[in-house]
A tleap script that builds the chain and sets N, CA, C and O, in Angstrom:
source leaprc.protein.ff14SB
mol = sequence {
  NMET GLU LEU PHE GLU ASN THR GLU SER TYR
  ARG MET ASP THR VAL VAL GLU ASP SER ARG
  ARG TYR ILE LYS ARG THR THR PRO GLN LEU
  PRO ASP GLU PRO ASP ASP ASP TYR LYS GLU
  ARG ILE PHE TRP LEU VAL ASN ASP GLU ILE
  ALA ARG ARG ILE LEU ILE SER GLY LYS LYS
  ARG PRO ASN TYR ARG THR GLN ASN VAL GLU
  ASN ILE LYS LYS THR CALA
}
set mol.1.N position { 106.500 113.072 66.597 }
set mol.1.CA position { 107.511 112.515 67.451 }
set mol.1.C position { 106.955 112.347 68.869 }
set mol.1.O position { 106.476 113.309 69.468 }
set mol.2.N position { 107.018 111.158 69.387 }
set mol.2.CA position { 106.541 110.883 70.729 }
set mol.2.C position { 107.564 111.140 71.765 }
set mol.2.O position { 108.504 110.361 71.927 }
set mol.3.N position { 107.401 112.258 72.502 }
set mol.3.CA position { 108.459 112.630 73.461 }
set mol.3.C position { 108.445 111.739 74.715 }
set mol.3.O position { 109.488 111.531 75.335 }
set mol.4.N position { 107.304 111.231 75.077 }
set mol.4.CA position { 107.215 110.487 76.304 }
set mol.4.C position { 107.079 108.988 76.099 }
set mol.4.O position { 106.550 108.281 76.957 }
set mol.5.N position { 107.546 108.522 74.992 }
set mol.5.CA position { 107.364 107.090 74.644 }
set mol.5.C position { 108.177 106.189 75.586 }
set mol.5.O position { 107.747 105.085 75.922 }
set mol.6.N position { 109.357 106.673 76.007 }
set mol.6.CA position { 110.208 105.793 76.809 }
set mol.6.C position { 110.166 106.117 78.288 }
set mol.6.O position { 111.031 105.656 79.034 }
set mol.7.N position { 109.187 106.897 78.743 }
set mol.7.CA position { 109.064 107.201 80.160 }
set mol.7.C position { 108.508 105.982 80.921 }
set mol.7.O position { 107.718 105.195 80.401 }
set mol.8.N position { 108.960 105.874 82.165 }
set mol.8.CA position { 108.513 104.752 82.956 }
set mol.8.C position { 107.466 105.204 83.979 }
set mol.8.O position { 107.478 106.347 84.437 }
set mol.9.N position { 106.604 104.325 84.311 }
set mol.9.CA position { 105.553 104.648 85.285 }
set mol.9.C position { 105.987 104.170 86.636 }
set mol.9.O position { 106.498 103.055 86.748 }
set mol.10.N position { 105.807 104.965 87.681 }
set mol.10.CA position { 106.117 104.592 89.004 }
set mol.10.C position { 104.868 104.619 89.849 }
set mol.10.O position { 104.957 104.733 91.072 }
set mol.11.N position { 103.733 104.520 89.248 }
set mol.11.CA position { 102.445 104.510 90.011 }
set mol.11.C position { 102.310 103.138 90.643 }
set mol.11.O position { 102.334 102.124 89.946 }
set mol.12.N position { 102.166 103.100 91.987 }
set mol.12.CA position { 102.154 101.835 92.678 }
set mol.12.C position { 100.903 101.005 92.376 }
set mol.12.O position { 100.908 99.782 92.510 }
set mol.13.N position { 99.837 101.690 91.970 }
set mol.13.CA position { 98.609 100.908 91.691 }
set mol.13.C position { 98.656 100.184 90.364 }
set mol.13.O position { 97.871 99.266 90.126 }
set mol.14.N position { 99.600 100.601 89.467 }
set mol.14.CA position { 99.702 99.903 88.146 }
set mol.14.C position { 101.121 99.436 87.910 }
set mol.14.O position { 101.468 99.144 86.766 }
set mol.15.N position { 101.945 99.351 88.910 }
set mol.15.CA position { 103.389 98.989 88.652 }
set mol.15.C position { 103.492 97.575 88.104 }
set mol.15.O position { 104.362 97.330 87.269 }
set mol.16.N position { 102.673 96.646 88.513 }
set mol.16.CA position { 102.736 95.301 88.013 }
set mol.16.C position { 102.387 95.213 86.518 }
set mol.16.O position { 103.112 94.606 85.729 }
set mol.17.N position { 101.250 95.840 86.150 }
set mol.17.CA position { 100.828 95.826 84.737 }
set mol.17.C position { 101.807 96.594 83.871 }
set mol.17.O position { 102.115 96.150 82.765 }
set mol.18.N position { 102.303 97.721 84.330 }
set mol.18.CA position { 103.201 98.504 83.510 }
set mol.18.C position { 104.540 97.751 83.316 }
set mol.18.O position { 105.119 97.745 82.230 }
set mol.19.N position { 105.000 97.128 84.398 }
set mol.19.CA position { 106.293 96.364 84.299 }
set mol.19.C position { 106.155 95.193 83.385 }
set mol.19.O position { 107.044 94.929 82.576 }
set mol.20.N position { 105.040 94.468 83.493 }
set mol.20.CA position { 104.795 93.304 82.652 }
set mol.20.C position { 104.692 93.724 81.160 }
set mol.20.O position { 105.259 93.073 80.283 }
set mol.21.N position { 103.974 94.798 80.906 }
set mol.21.CA position { 103.820 95.288 79.518 }
set mol.21.C position { 105.184 95.691 78.957 }
set mol.21.O position { 105.492 95.405 77.801 }
set mol.22.N position { 105.993 96.353 79.773 }
set mol.22.CA position { 107.317 96.786 79.260 }
set mol.22.C position { 108.184 95.558 79.008 }
set mol.22.O position { 108.815 95.479 77.953 }
set mol.23.N position { 108.243 94.626 79.899 }
set mol.23.CA position { 109.093 93.454 79.684 }
set mol.23.C position { 108.644 92.603 78.532 }
set mol.23.O position { 109.490 92.130 77.772 }
set mol.24.N position { 107.352 92.377 78.355 }
set mol.24.CA position { 106.830 91.591 77.245 }
set mol.24.C position { 107.153 92.256 75.930 }
set mol.24.O position { 107.429 91.574 74.943 }
set mol.25.N position { 107.123 93.590 75.897 }
set mol.25.CA position { 107.364 94.325 74.659 }
set mol.25.C position { 108.865 94.294 74.294 }
set mol.25.O position { 109.217 94.263 73.114 }
set mol.26.N position { 109.736 94.302 75.304 }
set mol.26.CA position { 111.161 94.414 75.033 }
set mol.26.C position { 111.886 93.070 75.057 }
set mol.26.O position { 113.086 93.028 74.787 }
set mol.27.N position { 111.197 91.970 75.371 }
set mol.27.CA position { 111.846 90.658 75.522 }
set mol.27.C position { 111.087 89.651 74.678 }
set mol.27.O position { 110.131 89.035 75.148 }
set mol.28.N position { 111.500 89.486 73.456 }
set mol.28.CA position { 110.837 88.455 72.610 }
set mol.28.C position { 111.259 87.024 72.981 }
set mol.28.O position { 112.290 86.795 73.615 }
set mol.29.N position { 110.438 86.102 72.570 }
set mol.29.CA position { 110.746 84.699 72.846 }
set mol.29.C position { 111.851 84.298 71.859 }
set mol.29.O position { 111.811 84.656 70.682 }
set mol.30.N position { 112.840 83.543 72.368 }
set mol.30.CA position { 113.883 83.061 71.504 }
set mol.30.C position { 113.352 81.972 70.599 }
set mol.30.O position { 112.427 81.263 70.993 }
set mol.31.N position { 113.896 81.805 69.394 }
set mol.31.CA position { 113.359 80.812 68.441 }
set mol.31.C position { 113.354 79.384 68.994 }
set mol.31.O position { 112.414 78.643 68.705 }
set mol.32.N position { 114.334 78.968 69.756 }
set mol.32.CA position { 114.373 77.585 70.235 }
set mol.32.C position { 113.973 77.469 71.684 }
set mol.32.O position { 114.238 76.443 72.310 }
set mol.33.N position { 113.332 78.506 72.249 }
set mol.33.CA position { 112.963 78.491 73.651 }
set mol.33.C position { 111.546 77.954 73.840 }
set mol.33.O position { 110.623 78.464 73.204 }
set mol.34.N position { 111.337 76.945 74.688 }
set mol.34.CA position { 110.029 76.403 74.939 }
set mol.34.C position { 109.141 77.489 75.652 }
set mol.34.O position { 109.637 78.395 76.322 }
set mol.35.N position { 107.832 77.332 75.463 }
set mol.35.CA position { 106.904 78.297 76.067 }
set mol.35.C position { 107.061 78.381 77.580 }
set mol.35.O position { 107.057 79.472 78.149 }
set mol.36.N position { 107.199 77.237 78.225 }
set mol.36.CA position { 107.300 77.277 79.691 }
set mol.36.C position { 108.546 78.004 80.164 }
set mol.36.O position { 108.497 78.733 81.155 }
set mol.37.N position { 109.654 77.817 79.474 }
set mol.37.CA position { 110.902 78.536 79.798 }
set mol.37.C position { 110.761 80.053 79.565 }
set mol.37.O position { 111.274 80.861 80.339 }
set mol.38.N position { 110.058 80.415 78.490 }
set mol.38.CA position { 109.883 81.785 78.221 }
set mol.38.C position { 108.986 82.454 79.291 }
set mol.38.O position { 109.268 83.578 79.704 }
set mol.39.N position { 107.940 81.792 79.729 }
set mol.39.CA position { 107.051 82.299 80.737 }
set mol.39.C position { 107.781 82.453 82.058 }
set mol.39.O position { 107.562 83.426 82.780 }
set mol.40.N position { 108.628 81.521 82.372 }
set mol.40.CA position { 109.407 81.613 83.628 }
set mol.40.C position { 110.419 82.775 83.524 }
set mol.40.O position { 110.616 83.512 84.489 }
set mol.41.N position { 111.031 82.926 82.401 }
set mol.41.CA position { 112.002 84.006 82.208 }
set mol.41.C position { 111.315 85.371 82.308 }
set mol.41.O position { 111.856 86.297 82.912 }
set mol.42.N position { 110.124 85.493 81.715 }
set mol.42.CA position { 109.348 86.735 81.809 }
set mol.42.C position { 108.941 86.966 83.256 }
set mol.42.O position { 108.992 88.104 83.724 }
set mol.43.N position { 108.538 85.925 83.983 }
set mol.43.CA position { 108.133 86.096 85.379 }
set mol.43.C position { 109.266 86.714 86.192 }
set mol.43.O position { 109.055 87.677 86.929 }
set mol.44.N position { 110.460 86.159 86.056 }
set mol.44.CA position { 111.568 86.693 86.850 }
set mol.44.C position { 112.009 88.112 86.398 }
set mol.44.O position { 112.389 88.940 87.226 }
set mol.45.N position { 111.952 88.365 85.120 }
set mol.45.CA position { 112.288 89.697 84.615 }
set mol.45.C position { 111.266 90.783 85.125 }
set mol.45.O position { 111.619 91.906 85.482 }
set mol.46.N position { 109.998 90.348 85.122 }
set mol.46.CA position { 108.929 91.285 85.608 }
set mol.46.C position { 109.151 91.531 87.105 }
set mol.46.O position { 109.015 92.664 87.565 }
set mol.47.N position { 109.479 90.516 87.848 }
set mol.47.CA position { 109.698 90.703 89.303 }
set mol.47.C position { 110.894 91.676 89.537 }
set mol.47.O position { 110.858 92.545 90.408 }
set mol.48.N position { 111.912 91.486 88.740 }
set mol.48.CA position { 113.079 92.431 88.891 }
set mol.48.C position { 112.713 93.828 88.490 }
set mol.48.O position { 113.137 94.795 89.122 }
set mol.49.N position { 111.929 93.945 87.448 }
set mol.49.CA position { 111.537 95.294 86.978 }
set mol.49.C position { 110.637 95.986 88.040 }
set mol.49.O position { 110.774 97.182 88.293 }
set mol.50.N position { 109.718 95.207 88.651 }
set mol.50.CA position { 108.861 95.791 89.698 }
set mol.50.C position { 109.748 96.253 90.849 }
set mol.50.O position { 109.593 97.377 91.324 }
set mol.51.N position { 110.672 95.414 91.306 }
set mol.51.CA position { 111.543 95.805 92.372 }
set mol.51.C position { 112.365 97.013 92.047 }
set mol.51.O position { 112.572 97.861 92.915 }
set mol.52.N position { 112.844 97.130 90.828 }
set mol.52.CA position { 113.632 98.263 90.408 }
set mol.52.C position { 112.825 99.549 90.397 }
set mol.52.O position { 113.307 100.600 90.820 }
set mol.53.N position { 111.575 99.457 89.903 }
set mol.53.CA position { 110.763 100.667 89.854 }
set mol.53.C position { 110.386 101.112 91.277 }
set mol.53.O position { 110.358 102.308 91.566 }
set mol.54.N position { 110.102 100.165 92.145 }
set mol.54.CA position { 109.785 100.564 93.537 }
set mol.54.C position { 111.002 101.193 94.192 }
set mol.54.O position { 110.853 102.200 94.884 }
set mol.55.N position { 112.174 100.661 94.012 }
set mol.55.CA position { 113.390 101.216 94.575 }
set mol.55.C position { 113.641 102.621 94.067 }
set mol.55.O position { 113.922 103.523 94.856 }
set mol.56.N position { 113.543 102.824 92.753 }
set mol.56.CA position { 113.790 104.135 92.164 }
set mol.56.C position { 112.727 105.141 92.627 }
set mol.56.O position { 113.056 106.305 92.852 }
set mol.57.N position { 111.470 104.723 92.774 }
set mol.57.CA position { 110.413 105.654 93.152 }
set mol.57.C position { 110.536 106.094 94.613 }
set mol.57.O position { 109.987 107.129 94.990 }
set mol.58.N position { 111.234 105.338 95.421 }
set mol.58.CA position { 111.427 105.729 96.811 }
set mol.58.C position { 110.228 105.320 97.656 }
set mol.58.O position { 110.222 105.603 98.854 }
set mol.59.N position { 109.234 104.682 97.105 }
set mol.59.CA position { 108.031 104.319 97.857 }
set mol.59.C position { 108.373 102.999 98.647 }
set mol.59.O position { 109.219 102.198 98.249 }
set mol.60.N position { 107.652 102.847 99.786 }
set mol.60.CA position { 107.874 101.676 100.595 }
set mol.60.C position { 106.893 100.599 100.137 }
set mol.60.O position { 105.771 100.881 99.716 }
set mol.61.N position { 107.357 99.374 100.234 }
set mol.61.CA position { 106.441 98.265 99.963 }
set mol.61.C position { 105.497 98.133 101.171 }
set mol.61.O position { 105.906 98.374 102.307 }
set mol.62.N position { 104.243 97.751 100.925 }
set mol.62.CA position { 103.364 97.562 102.053 }
set mol.62.C position { 103.805 96.348 102.896 }
set mol.62.O position { 104.329 95.368 102.366 }
set mol.63.N position { 103.587 96.435 104.183 }
set mol.63.CA position { 103.876 95.314 105.077 }
set mol.63.C position { 102.601 94.516 105.220 }
set mol.63.O position { 101.765 94.828 106.067 }
set mol.64.N position { 102.440 93.490 104.403 }
set mol.64.CA position { 101.196 92.721 104.378 }
set mol.64.C position { 101.045 91.830 105.614 }
set mol.64.O position { 99.950 91.341 105.892 }
set mol.65.N position { 102.119 91.620 106.345 }
set mol.65.CA position { 102.034 90.799 107.555 }
set mol.65.C position { 101.206 91.454 108.644 }
set mol.65.O position { 100.591 90.774 109.466 }
set mol.66.N position { 101.195 92.788 108.646 }
set mol.66.CA position { 100.478 93.518 109.708 }
set mol.66.C position { 99.152 94.018 109.243 }
set mol.66.O position { 98.469 94.681 110.023 }
set mol.67.N position { 98.726 93.753 108.020 }
set mol.67.CA position { 97.478 94.231 107.535 }
set mol.67.C position { 96.479 93.127 107.326 }
set mol.67.O position { 96.851 91.995 107.016 }
set mol.68.N position { 95.227 93.439 107.489 }
set mol.68.CA position { 94.147 92.518 107.267 }
set mol.68.C position { 93.847 92.471 105.784 }
set mol.68.O position { 93.534 93.503 105.190 }
set mol.69.N position { 93.933 91.294 105.168 }
set mol.69.CA position { 93.736 91.161 103.747 }
set mol.69.C position { 92.355 91.586 103.325 }
set mol.69.O position { 92.194 92.179 102.258 }
set mol.70.N position { 91.343 91.299 104.137 }
set mol.70.CA position { 89.957 91.685 103.852 }
set mol.70.C position { 89.854 93.198 103.713 }
set mol.70.O position { 89.161 93.705 102.830 }
set mol.71.N position { 90.545 93.911 104.589 }
set mol.71.CA position { 90.477 95.409 104.505 }
set mol.71.C position { 91.158 95.921 103.287 }
set mol.71.O position { 90.732 96.933 102.730 }
set mol.72.N position { 92.202 95.272 102.843 }
set mol.72.CA position { 92.903 95.697 101.630 }
set mol.72.C position { 91.989 95.531 100.439 }
set mol.72.O position { 91.919 96.409 99.579 }
set mol.73.N position { 91.269 94.382 100.377 }
set mol.73.CA position { 90.361 94.148 99.244 }
set mol.73.C position { 89.247 95.165 99.177 }
set mol.73.O position { 88.866 95.603 98.091 }
set mol.74.N position { 88.700 95.560 100.369 }
set mol.74.CA position { 87.581 96.440 100.417 }
set mol.74.C position { 87.947 97.889 99.973 }
set mol.74.O position { 87.147 98.606 99.372 }
set mol.75.N position { 89.225 98.273 100.314 }
set mol.75.CA position { 89.634 99.634 99.964 }
set mol.75.C position { 90.103 99.756 98.548 }
set mol.75.O position { 90.180 100.859 98.006 }
set mol.76.N position { 90.417 98.649 97.943 }
set mol.76.CA position { 90.946 98.708 96.551 }
set mol.76.C position { 89.914 98.931 95.511 }
set mol.76.O position { 90.236 98.998 94.325 }
savepdb mol mol.pdb
quit
């Protein structure tokens, strides 16, 4: 029995990948839904899931307007 199967990850370094994996696993494509519509629906669901996980975690979103993008790339 997998006790931690349904736990959610709130790690900010993997929140995008974790959210996308969760949404893709729980949201199948509808039989009559075109691929483009499915991709758009997944995109918005993933964005909502990322926002929800960040809100629940209590972490602040980075303020990219005041940071140098080159410095962010070097530290990552």
